GUVO-374763 format. One line per field, with one value per residue (C-alpha): residue number from 1; residue in one letter; x, y, z. Coordinates in steps of 0.2 Angstrom, whole numbers, plus 5000, padded with zeros to 4 digits. Layout:
N
resi = c(NUM/...)
resn = c(A/...)
east = c(X/...)
north = c(Y/...)
up = c(Z/...)
# end
This chain:
404
resi = c(1/2/3/4/5/6/7/8/9/10/11/12/13/14/15/16/17/18/19/20/21/22/23/24/25/26/27/28/29/30/31/32/33/34/35/36/37/38/39/40/41/42/43/44/45/46/47/48/49/50/51/52/53/54/55/56/57/58/59/60/61/62/63/64/65/66/67/68/69/70/71/72/73/74/75/76/77/78/79/80/81/82/83/84/85/86/87/88/89/90/91/92/93/94/95/96/97/98/99/100/101/102/103/104/105/106/107/108/109/110/111/112/113/114/115/116/117/118/119/120/121/122/123/124/125/126/127/128/129/130/131/132/133/134/135/136/137/138/139/140/141/142/143/144/145/146/147/148/149/150/151/152/153/154/155/156/157/158/159/160/161/162/163/164/165/166/167/168/169/170/171/172/173/174/175/176/177/178/179/180/181/182/183/184/185/186/187/188/189/190/191/192/193/194/195/196/197/198/199/200/201/202/203/204/205/206/207/208/209/210/211/212/213/214/215/216/217/218/219/220/221/222/223/224/225/226/227/228/229/230/231/232/233/234/235/236/237/238/239/240/241/242/243/244/245/246/247/248/249/250/251/252/253/254/255/256/257/258/259/260/261/262/263/264/265/266/267/268/269/270/271/272/273/274/275/276/277/278/279/280/281/282/283/284/285/286/287/288/289/290/291/292/293/294/295/296/297/298/299/300/301/302/303/304/305/306/307/308/309/310/311/312/313/314/315/316/317/318/319/320/321/322/323/324/325/326/327/328/329/330/331/332/333/334/335/336/337/338/339/340/341/342/343/344/345/346/347/348/349/350/351/352/353/354/355/356/357/358/359/360/361/362/363/364/365/366/367/368/369/370/371/372/373/374/375/376/377/378/379/380/381/382/383/384/385/386/387/388/389/390/391/392/393/394/395/396/397/398/399/400/401/402/403/404)
resn = c(X/X/X/X/X/X/X/X/X/X/X/X/X/X/X/X/X/X/X/X/X/X/X/X/X/X/X/X/X/X/X/X/X/X/X/X/X/X/X/X/X/X/X/X/X/X/X/X/X/X/X/X/X/X/X/X/X/X/X/X/X/X/X/X/X/X/X/X/X/X/X/X/X/X/X/X/X/X/X/X/X/X/X/X/X/X/X/X/X/X/X/X/X/X/X/X/X/X/X/X/X/X/X/X/X/X/X/X/X/X/X/X/X/X/X/X/X/X/X/X/X/X/X/X/X/X/X/X/X/X/X/X/X/X/X/X/X/X/X/X/X/X/X/X/X/X/X/X/X/X/X/X/X/X/X/X/X/X/X/X/X/X/X/X/X/X/X/X/X/X/X/X/X/X/X/X/X/X/X/X/X/X/X/X/X/X/X/X/X/X/X/X/X/X/X/X/X/X/X/X/X/X/X/X/X/X/X/X/X/X/X/X/X/X/X/X/X/X/X/X/X/X/X/X/X/X/X/X/X/X/X/X/X/X/X/X/X/X/X/X/X/X/X/X/X/X/X/X/X/X/X/X/X/X/X/X/X/X/X/X/X/X/X/X/X/X/X/X/X/X/X/X/X/X/X/X/X/X/X/X/X/X/X/X/X/X/X/X/X/X/X/X/X/X/X/X/X/X/X/X/X/X/X/X/X/X/X/X/X/X/X/X/X/X/X/X/X/X/X/X/X/X/X/X/X/X/X/X/X/X/X/X/X/X/X/X/X/X/X/X/X/X/X/X/X/X/X/X/X/X/X/X/X/X/X/X/X/X/X/X/X/X/X/X/X/X/X/X/X/X/X/X/X/X/X/X/X/X/X/X/X/X/X/X/X/X/X/X/X/X/X/X/X/X/X/X/X/X/X/X/X/X/X/X)
east = c(5131/5147/5144/5159/5172/5164/5164/5183/5186/5175/5179/5188/5173/5162/5174/5172/5153/5153/5160/5143/5129/5114/5097/5086/5070/5054/5048/5030/5018/5019/5007/5006/5010/4999/5008/5012/5008/5026/5039/5027/5042/5060/5067/5081/5093/5111/5118/5134/5142/5151/5161/5162/5159/5162/5168/5151/5145/5132/5143/5145/5127/5122/5134/5129/5111/5117/5126/5111/5101/5115/5118/5100/5100/5083/5076/5081/5072/5085/5076/5083/5099/5102/5114/5121/5130/5140/5128/5123/5128/5121/5104/5099/5092/5074/5082/5080/5094/5104/5116/5135/5146/5146/5128/5124/5106/5097/5081/5090/5099/5082/5074/5089/5087/5068/5071/5080/5065/5073/5070/5081/5086/5094/5101/5099/5099/5087/5102/5110/5124/5126/5139/5151/5148/5136/5119/5106/5087/5086/5072/5069/5060/5044/5055/5067/5052/5045/5062/5063/5046/5051/5067/5057/5065/5058/5068/5075/5089/5088/5104/5104/5122/5122/5104/5112/5121/5104/5092/5092/5088/5072/5067/5073/5055/5048/5063/5060/5042/5045/5051/5039/5025/5033/5034/5016/5011/5018/5010/5025/5027/5044/5051/5057/5073/5077/5096/5100/5110/5096/5096/5080/5073/5068/5059/5045/5041/5049/5033/5024/5034/5030/5046/5047/5063/5075/5093/5094/5113/5129/5137/5143/5161/5167/5173/5166/5167/5156/5144/5141/5140/5126/5117/5116/5110/5094/5082/5074/5068/5058/5041/5043/5046/5032/5025/5029/5040/5057/5072/5087/5104/5113/5119/5127/5146/5145/5159/5169/5183/5184/5176/5176/5163/5156/5155/5146/5135/5131/5129/5115/5107/5106/5099/5086/5081/5079/5068/5080/5082/5095/5105/5121/5136/5149/5154/5141/5151/5166/5160/5165/5153/5154/5149/5134/5129/5130/5119/5107/5102/5084/5080/5088/5080/5063/5066/5070/5055/5042/5025/5021/5035/5038/5057/5066/5068/5082/5077/5092/5110/5125/5141/5145/5131/5114/5098/5086/5068/5057/5039/5035/5019/5009/5015/5033/5048/5065/5079/5096/5111/5124/5141/5149/5165/5182/5182/5169/5155/5143/5125/5109/5091/5076/5064/5048/5053/5053/5038/5026/5019/5026/5039/5052/5068/5079/5096/5095/5114/5117/5101/5097/5084/5090/5087/5075/5077/5079/5071/5086/5099/5117/5128/5145/5144/5160/5168/5158/5147/5128/5117/5100/5085/5067/5055/5038/5024/5022/5006/5007/5004/5020/5031/5042/5044/5061/5064/5069)
north = c(4926/4936/4949/4960/4946/4938/4954/4955/4937/4936/4954/4946/4936/4951/4961/4948/4948/4967/4966/4958/4969/4960/4968/4975/4965/4974/4973/4970/4982/4982/4971/4962/4943/4934/4927/4908/4904/4899/4904/4907/4907/4912/4899/4888/4877/4877/4886/4881/4898/4904/4888/4880/4894/4887/4870/4864/4848/4834/4823/4837/4842/4824/4823/4839/4832/4816/4827/4838/4822/4813/4828/4830/4848/4844/4842/4860/4866/4865/4860/4867/4862/4876/4875/4893/4899/4888/4873/4879/4872/4877/4879/4867/4872/4874/4886/4873/4875/4860/4858/4856/4841/4844/4840/4826/4824/4838/4828/4813/4825/4833/4816/4811/4827/4824/4806/4813/4823/4839/4852/4858/4875/4882/4899/4910/4928/4940/4944/4935/4929/4925/4933/4919/4921/4906/4906/4917/4917/4932/4930/4912/4915/4904/4891/4890/4890/4875/4866/4869/4861/4846/4844/4846/4862/4870/4886/4899/4912/4925/4936/4953/4952/4956/4962/4978/4980/4981/4988/5002/5000/5009/4994/4981/4977/4974/4962/4952/4952/4942/4927/4930/4928/4913/4904/4909/4899/4883/4870/4867/4879/4887/4899/4915/4923/4940/4944/4962/4968/4980/4991/5001/4999/4981/4979/4990/4980/4963/4954/4962/4952/4936/4937/4927/4935/4949/4953/4970/4972/4968/4951/4945/4941/4929/4942/4953/4970/4963/4953/4966/4980/4971/4964/4980/4991/4980/4987/5001/4988/4978/4985/4976/4958/4946/4929/4925/4940/4942/4954/4944/4950/4936/4919/4912/4911/4901/4888/4895/4900/4919/4923/4918/4907/4922/4932/4917/4917/4935/4931/4918/4929/4944/4935/4926/4943/4950/4935/4933/4917/4905/4897/4889/4892/4880/4862/4852/4836/4841/4854/4853/4849/4867/4873/4861/4867/4885/4881/4869/4878/4875/4888/4901/4895/4896/4915/4916/4905/4913/4912/4930/4935/4952/4957/4965/4984/4992/4996/5005/5009/5015/5016/4999/4990/4988/4980/4973/4966/4955/4951/4933/4923/4920/4936/4931/4942/4939/4950/4952/4960/4964/4970/4977/4983/4975/4972/4962/4974/4973/4976/4978/4974/4981/4967/4978/4988/4972/4961/4965/4952/4936/4930/4917/4921/4909/4911/4902/4900/4893/4883/4888/4898/4915/4918/4934/4939/4958/4971/4972/4959/4962/4951/4951/4950/4945/4956/4955/4944/4942/4936/4930/4928/4923/4930/4922/4924/4910/4901/4903/4886/4877/4888/4878/4885/4884/4872/4883)
up = c(4976/4979/4966/4969/4969/4954/4945/4946/4943/4927/4920/4905/4901/4902/4891/4878/4879/4878/4860/4855/4861/4867/4860/4873/4874/4879/4897/4903/4910/4928/4938/4954/4955/4968/4983/4980/4998/5001/5014/5028/5038/5033/5022/5029/5021/5012/4997/4988/4984/5001/5002/4985/4972/4955/4962/4966/4957/4958/4969/4982/4982/4985/4999/5007/5007/5015/5028/5032/5036/5045/5057/5060/5054/5046/5064/5067/5051/5037/5021/5005/4996/4984/4969/4966/4950/4937/4935/4918/4901/4884/4876/4863/4846/4854/4867/4882/4895/4899/4914/4911/4913/4932/4933/4921/4926/4935/4937/4945/4957/4962/4964/4975/4986/4987/4992/5008/5012/5007/4993/4980/4973/4958/4952/4936/4931/4922/4911/4897/4908/4926/4938/4933/4915/4913/4903/4911/4908/4897/4884/4890/4907/4903/4895/4910/4922/4913/4913/4932/4934/4924/4934/4951/4957/4973/4974/4962/4967/4953/4952/4943/4936/4917/4917/4923/4907/4898/4910/4922/4940/4937/4925/4938/4944/4927/4923/4939/4935/4919/4929/4943/4930/4922/4939/4943/4927/4931/4943/4954/4968/4968/4981/4972/4979/4972/4972/4967/4982/4989/4974/4969/4986/4982/4999/4992/4977/4979/4984/4970/4957/4966/4977/4993/4999/4992/4996/5005/5004/4995/4997/5014/5018/5032/5044/5058/5049/5034/5044/5058/5045/5036/5051/5061/5046/5043/5057/5047/5034/5047/5041/5024/5031/5036/5032/5014/5010/5019/5020/5015/5022/5013/5017/5033/5035/5051/5051/5037/5048/5047/5063/5081/5090/5098/5082/5074/5088/5085/5067/5071/5084/5072/5058/5070/5077/5060/5054/5040/5030/5037/5023/5029/5018/5025/5021/5031/5027/5038/5050/5069/5083/5088/5071/5071/5088/5082/5066/5074/5090/5090/5103/5093/5077/5085/5087/5068/5063/5075/5066/5070/5058/5065/5065/5080/5084/5094/5112/5117/5111/5122/5113/5106/5116/5109/5116/5103/5106/5095/5099/5097/5095/5111/5120/5122/5119/5112/5119/5112/5121/5108/5112/5096/5105/5106/5124/5135/5143/5157/5151/5161/5159/5168/5168/5169/5154/5144/5148/5163/5174/5181/5168/5165/5156/5147/5140/5123/5120/5137/5137/5155/5165/5173/5191/5192/5211/5207/5196/5185/5179/5174/5163/5155/5136/5126/5113/5097/5107/5112/5125/5118/5129/5128/5140/5142/5154/5166/5163/5144/5135/5131/5143/5155/5172/5180/5194/5209)
# end
């Protein structure tokens, strides 16, 4: 979630909490939690925080699930409906967590989401309080995991927040391992999403605590500087991503109004080239046809969801222009031409440098094949824009050949 903004907004709550020190509970000896066999491809779905923050409730979540089905985002691969912070109520005398009045019956809500063919996610923290000052899982990891199983939860986002007041970054792995072990003990498979803003080089140990994805950065904001600053810094982390274990540069801002269509197109293309989770963060109930087109472009999503699971690398950089390539299953290649500059730019590809042999090239945003009658190809890329291509060898099963 938005750690920095929440930190400011709820500082008064934390000041009050600081008056009553929380005892430091012992941490387990480090061990490796086995992979839960989930998230073979980057998770796709929706999360409540970017648009609704603390205003999310049962009615909204149900309506979002309805909209996901009605707009056929499910056909593009969107599956998870994730409730972020502010759902938590109090613990009872036995220590069991209960939702607050905004969510009168969490199991009934999960059943409703499941009836739509979707999966449901929830949010907590290894600390005593969440970023918004609600009840965390500190000292109740196994109990909470069992409660999530009873409710039918499929995905857990676990946000560092107040745990940082108790443990150092060096103790972070052990703190996350407590919930990873708890989830490993229950029968229900739960995707485990670590949210601690890329601290302590989480990509080096996230999978060892049972994590399926881990945040690599501070919170995204709905503007070009934030989104591009995050996205273009992710390349060096590519070796740590793969089936079951993904780098997470945070949720999508597409459709929230702070960027142009070209910038949102770059947002989707960047995340897809990085093999990043695609978690929409807008109001699916009222999104425009253009926003739906951006979010549900199946050809772009196929790049993100490619079963090879190997993120992109940068082929070249010249000023504000960058060319990235991503190897795909079956010998295909995704090529992204990014223009980070404030003016349109001409960019050129040399076909033989990309994929040898007789190939077909398709523009995934225009949904059209490219005429390859020369050894090179030049195109105009909008300011803050992208051209995203898929190159495939002719004769590869499933590859369409353009009609000439």
